[in-house]
VOGU-3710 file (C-alpha; in Angstrom, 3 decimals, decimal comma):
1> mktvkerlen> 35,319/-31,824/39,590  36,191/-34,243/36,820  35,390/-37,916/37,052  37,953/-40,698/37,105  37,066/-41,620/33,593  37,407/-38,062/32,395  40,847/-37,942/33,964  41,916/-41,210/32,276  40,519/-39,847/28,908  42,612/-36,665/29,174
11> lrllvstksv> 45,793/-38,341/30,354  48,608/-37,768/27,794  51,120/-40,599/27,782  54,205/-40,277/25,501  56,857/-42,900/24,854  60,311/-42,905/23,453  61,566/-45,392/20,924  64,225/-46,285/23,546  61,558/-47,667/25,712  60,953/-50,453/23,194
21> srsssnwaty> 64,608/-51,218/22,920  66,502/-53,892/24,880  68,357/-52,142/27,747  71,757/-53,146/29,044  73,617/-53,391/32,340  77,217/-52,333/32,670  78,195/-55,792/31,543  75,909/-57,047/28,799  72,742/-56,729/26,745  70,500/-59,783/26,576
31> kqdedpqtpv> 68,745/-59,387/23,287  65,922/-61,681/22,191  64,774/-62,597/18,788  61,489/-60,753/19,095  63,089/-57,445/20,273  62,666/-54,607/17,663  65,950/-53,622/16,046  65,314/-50,930/13,423  63,515/-47,641/13,957  60,598/-48,923/11,835
41> eklnklgmik> 60,259/-52,072/13,974  60,262/-49,948/17,036  57,491/-47,713/15,646  55,532/-50,777/14,657  55,806/-52,050/18,181  54,642/-48,685/19,573  51,708/-48,820/17,222  50,701/-52,098/18,793  51,026/-50,596/22,345  48,817/-47,751/21,270
51> altgkcgeii> 46,174/-50,096/19,918  46,159/-52,087/23,165  46,083/-49,182/25,539  44,620/-46,155/23,645  47,641/-44,216/24,886  51,274/-43,850/23,922  50,431/-42,459/20,449  52,787/-39,522/20,870  56,344/-40,508/20,162  59,813/-39,218/21,161
61> lhcpgdmrtk> 62,478/-39,913/18,577  66,253/-39,847/18,841  69,025/-38,674/16,620  71,179/-40,448/15,483  69,551/-43,625/16,811  66,307/-43,303/14,724  67,454/-41,133/11,904  70,662/-39,636/10,549  69,674/-38,450/7,081  66,679/-37,140/5,214
71> edaakvieal> 66,202/-40,676/3,722  65,951/-42,081/7,254  63,472/-39,350/8,150  61,239/-40,365/5,218  61,242/-43,896/6,492  60,298/-42,797/9,905  57,447/-40,558/8,656  55,965/-43,518/6,691  56,153/-45,723/9,754  54,620/-43,064/11,941
81> ernslipvtv> 51,696/-42,567/9,586  51,055/-46,246/9,112  50,769/-46,720/12,858  48,824/-43,391/13,462  51,578/-42,048/15,684  52,522/-38,523/16,190  56,228/-37,278/16,757  56,232/-34,836/19,677  59,998/-34,509/20,455  63,180/-35,290/18,715
91> nadihvprks> 66,131/-35,754/21,172  69,636/-34,775/20,122  71,861/-37,558/21,504  75,166/-35,696/21,261  76,954/-38,230/23,345  76,882/-40,905/20,627  80,280/-41,275/18,920  80,282/-41,023/15,085  82,356/-43,200/12,660  83,752/-40,151/10,961
101> gvlnhrlmfg> 84,407/-36,515/11,860  85,553/-35,003/15,125  82,741/-36,509/17,249  84,630/-39,721/17,871  86,340/-41,122/20,960  87,119/-37,645/22,041  83,571/-37,360/23,280  84,812/-39,086/26,401  85,978/-35,580/27,495  82,508/-34,028/26,889
111> tltspypevr> 80,405/-32,333/24,227  79,671/-28,685/24,916  82,376/-28,569/27,542  85,137/-30,508/25,659  88,665/-29,196/25,981  88,775/-29,556/22,107  87,248/-26,415/20,432  86,381/-28,376/17,321  84,378/-30,869/19,395  82,397/-28,104/21,095
121> vasvnqvist> 81,696/-26,592/17,684  80,710/-29,924/16,182  78,414/-30,737/19,122  76,452/-27,500/18,683  76,282/-28,189/14,913  75,009/-31,750/15,634  72,139/-30,333/17,649  71,349/-27,916/14,834  71,408/-30,847/12,361  68,989/-32,655/14,631
131> mqlmrevkcr> 66,641/-29,662/14,447  66,657/-29,953/10,593  65,595/-33,638/10,799  62,995/-32,691/13,462  61,433/-30,412/10,948  61,564/-33,122/8,302  59,330/-35,317/10,402  57,036/-32,299/11,194  58,033/-32,157/14,805  58,417/-28,886/16,685
141> qlglwipdgm> 60,179/-29,773/19,916  63,833/-30,432/20,538  65,052/-32,457/23,535  68,485/-32,247/24,941  70,497/-33,702/27,756  74,053/-32,622/28,272  76,108/-35,684/29,183  79,197/-33,780/30,390  81,086/-33,830/33,604  84,392/-34,963/35,146
151> dspgeknsve> 85,817/-38,348/36,109  88,515/-36,748/38,336  88,710/-33,369/40,167  91,585/-32,168/38,008  90,153/-33,140/34,650  88,344/-29,784/34,018  87,857/-26,229/35,415  84,314/-26,201/36,834  83,940/-22,528/36,204  84,950/-22,937/32,568
161> mldfilkglr> 82,778/-25,942/32,146  79,642/-24,129/33,094  80,645/-21,157/30,912  81,062/-23,519/27,934  77,584/-24,899/28,525  75,986/-21,476/28,647  77,723/-20,382/25,365  76,744/-23,681/23,688  73,137/-23,434/24,787  72,712/-19,857/23,669
171> qigmkvrkse> 73,969/-20,749/20,233  71,418/-23,610/20,075  68,671/-21,370/21,448  69,183/-18,911/18,685  68,287/-21,602/16,151  64,977/-22,490/17,782  62,170/-20,873/15,868  59,209/-19,074/17,476  56,900/-21,905/16,601  59,180/-24,436/18,191
181> smllgfrpyg> 60,187/-25,316/21,751  62,872/-27,100/23,614  63,222/-29,448/26,588  66,349/-29,706/28,755  66,947/-32,696/30,969  69,363/-33,282/33,847  70,958/-36,208/35,682  72,696/-36,197/39,099  74,515/-39,495/38,385  76,600/-40,574/35,498
191> psfcntavpd> 78,099/-40,819/33,049  80,954/-39,179/34,805  82,418/-40,695/37,972  83,204/-37,450/39,824  80,554/-34,950/39,026  78,080/-33,949/36,317  77,760/-30,574/34,617  73,926/-30,226/34,990  73,290/-32,140/38,233  69,989/-30,973/39,485
201> wgtatwlcre> 66,654/-29,450/38,603  67,597/-26,026/39,885  70,668/-25,734/37,658  68,695/-27,148/34,720  65,875/-24,623/35,265  68,299/-21,775/35,232  69,915/-23,025/32,028  66,492/-23,235/30,430  65,964/-19,480/31,054  69,428/-18,747/29,531
211> tvqscrllld> 68,752/-20,872/26,455  65,547/-19,616/24,845  62,199/-18,375/26,059  60,422/-21,612/25,006  62,831/-23,842/26,808  61,337/-25,930/29,664  62,593/-28,535/32,111  62,113/-32,299/31,506  61,727/-33,692/35,049  62,683/-37,427/35,203
221> tasllpgesi> 61,337/-38,914/38,455  64,234/-41,324/38,421  66,746/-38,466/38,353  65,853/-37,110/41,814  68,311/-37,601/44,596  67,407/-40,128/47,447  65,186/-38,432/49,958  64,260/-35,614/47,598  60,551/-34,693/47,675  58,962/-35,064/44,255
231> esviialvhq> 56,026/-33,104/45,503  58,020/-30,008/46,413  60,005/-30,093/43,169  56,942/-30,330/40,993  55,132/-27,518/42,774  58,153/-25,291/42,644  58,390/-25,886/38,847  54,782/-25,340/38,109  54,832/-22,105/40,086  57,700/-20,889/37,878
241> kmlgrialsd> 56,025/-22,115/34,682  59,118/-24,102/33,925  57,868/-27,756/33,947  57,761/-28,910/30,337  57,269/-32,696/30,867  57,508/-35,406/33,434  59,299/-38,727/32,621  57,781/-41,428/34,837  59,838/-44,401/35,975  61,071/-46,035/39,167
251> nklgmgalpa> 64,521/-47,040/40,427  66,374/-47,824/43,620  70,058/-47,235/43,223  69,961/-44,233/40,861  70,296/-46,610/37,895  67,825/-47,797/35,343  64,160/-47,049/34,714  61,732/-49,625/36,040  58,055/-49,341/35,283  56,651/-46,321/37,133
261> gsldagalfr> 55,082/-47,280/40,386  56,665/-50,794/40,490  58,787/-49,869/43,593  57,004/-46,995/45,190  53,349/-46,787/44,162  52,795/-44,151/46,922  55,233/-41,690/45,307  53,363/-41,994/41,971  50,000/-41,473/43,695  51,342/-38,402/45,488
271> lflnllmaee> 52,745/-36,966/42,318  49,392/-37,016/40,556  47,623/-35,826/43,728  49,871/-32,677/43,861  49,456/-32,060/40,155  45,652/-32,196/40,483  45,807/-29,755/43,414  48,093/-27,482/41,362  45,599/-27,649/38,474  42,838/-26,648/40,836
281> aglcsmeelg> 44,898/-23,684/41,966  45,320/-22,646/38,283  49,071/-23,383/38,203  48,966/-25,997/35,469  46,807/-28,053/33,105  46,873/-31,732/33,351  45,519/-32,022/29,783  48,468/-29,998/28,411  51,102/-31,596/30,549  52,616/-34,698/28,927
291> fevrvdsrvg> 53,927/-37,739/30,800  56,659/-39,823/29,249  56,468/-43,501/29,976  60,117/-44,415/30,490  61,128/-48,071/30,787  64,495/-49,861/30,671  63,780/-53,513/29,782  66,971/-55,308/30,796  64,995/-58,382/31,952  61,714/-59,775/30,740
301> sidknlltav> 59,277/-58,839/28,006  59,534/-55,300/26,606  55,837/-55,298/25,727  54,779/-56,410/29,237  57,160/-53,968/30,925  55,674/-51,158/28,990  52,079/-52,194/29,594  52,853/-52,557/33,318  54,047/-48,876/33,376  50,984/-47,694/31,590
311> eniehalara> 48,625/-49,601/33,954  50,446/-48,410/37,064  50,227/-44,756/35,857  46,537/-45,043/35,078  45,849/-46,687/38,435  47,857/-43,957/40,336  45,894/-41,191/38,516  42,582/-42,927/39,218  43,368/-43,154/42,940  44,455/-39,555/43,077
321> alvdskelra> 41,297/-38,405/41,332  39,227/-40,034/44,096  40,507/-37,585/46,679  37,929/-35,009/47,637  39,974/-31,858/47,530  37,557/-29,733/49,611  37,366/-32,505/52,267  41,129/-32,749/52,327  41,582/-28,970/52,643  39,032/-28,764/55,411
331> aqskpnpsla> 40,901/-31,420/57,396  44,324/-29,612/56,693  42,925/-26,244/57,790  41,634/-27,389/61,157  44,390/-28,793/61,359  43,669/-32,478/61,676  46,554/-34,332/60,074  45,124/-37,701/61,206  41,893/-37,209/59,300  43,791/-35,743/56,241
341> nrilrdafvt> 46,004/-38,797/56,100  43,026/-41,160/56,377  41,433/-39,399/53,412  44,595/-39,972/51,387  44,919/-43,573/52,619  41,310/-44,452/51,718  41,842/-43,204/48,265  45,263/-44,993/47,845  43,940/-48,389/49,001  40,784/-48,214/46,775
351> dvrpvvqswr> 40,688/-50,883/44,079  40,434/-48,782/40,939  40,811/-51,727/38,464  37,040/-51,938/37,812  36,683/-48,220/36,795  39,899/-48,413/34,641  38,599/-51,569/32,843  35,192/-49,954/32,385  36,890/-46,944/30,770  38,777/-49,211/28,427
361> kdkglpedpf> 35,571/-51,021/27,580  33,792/-47,781/26,756  36,755/-46,966/24,456  36,624/-50,315/22,685  40,002/-51,322/24,131  40,933/-54,618/25,673  39,922/-54,595/29,308  43,196/-56,574/30,062  45,748/-55,687/27,304  48,132/-58,360/28,764
371> tel> 45,843/-61,058/27,379  46,208/-59,707/23,864  49,985/-60,309/23,722
//
């Protein structure tokens, strides 16, 4: 059984350049002078976060937000190397309108499911172009979320919409090399008002299998429906070997990405507890599984929001690692649910701040990174 410090050491935290961008509501974006604006400024900010936490050195990039050309990619490479950062995924943001070409305002009707054939073709080509930039920055994983759906019941044919998605994904999958992989995300809400084309983890998992052998699911904890069991979803996915990554955040109304554990610390604790149990059963490896720190900073300091997320995640993992799995299984097999729940409660209410601070001190990191801002 690994110690808490060993678990903290092996924890892989990844972060997107979007998590150091100022987020918006449906009405306005409240930018501050110190907010990073350019891709290079964002990577410099992430380099600082890595220096303070010892984590978040693996970066998720976005096209076209972070790079559109080979010249942009060269600037990104230089900033990554200067900050000792590693690109792990490049997301193809096909929903972003372009100033020229067919990917303009007509994207309001969708990308891979657009009623315009030329938009469907251009959307696939845009993903393929993203792959080329992905290779320029020496990254081997493509990320994709399909932002399609309907704003009214009569807007599209649902059967045809899913058929278009399958055709588009298969064309994209053919361009993924054997040494590369792909992540596919989903979202039950938005941007469409009526329904979304890939609304749940079951549909997304099926589409992964239809795309390419190396395609896996990106599970965003903020994209689960109210009342849905994160534990059940995760165990189902690791059983199927389809869980590629978990994006950790918190929200209440299906909108935004608050720092993970800021609203429901218990859910984050149970997430890690079940992953540790799955690892013990040989279903997954915590060292290989990456966790994306996803934060939307609409209010307050971007730096502090990101540090809060990292701290909450480390504390949740530390508490979960305190659970004696043999003792827990013994209580469950009796069965003695009262005892089993006390075992979990005792671990959850333990103050793990001293051991986390001790691990940071051992690593030569600030014991309290907030004081370094």
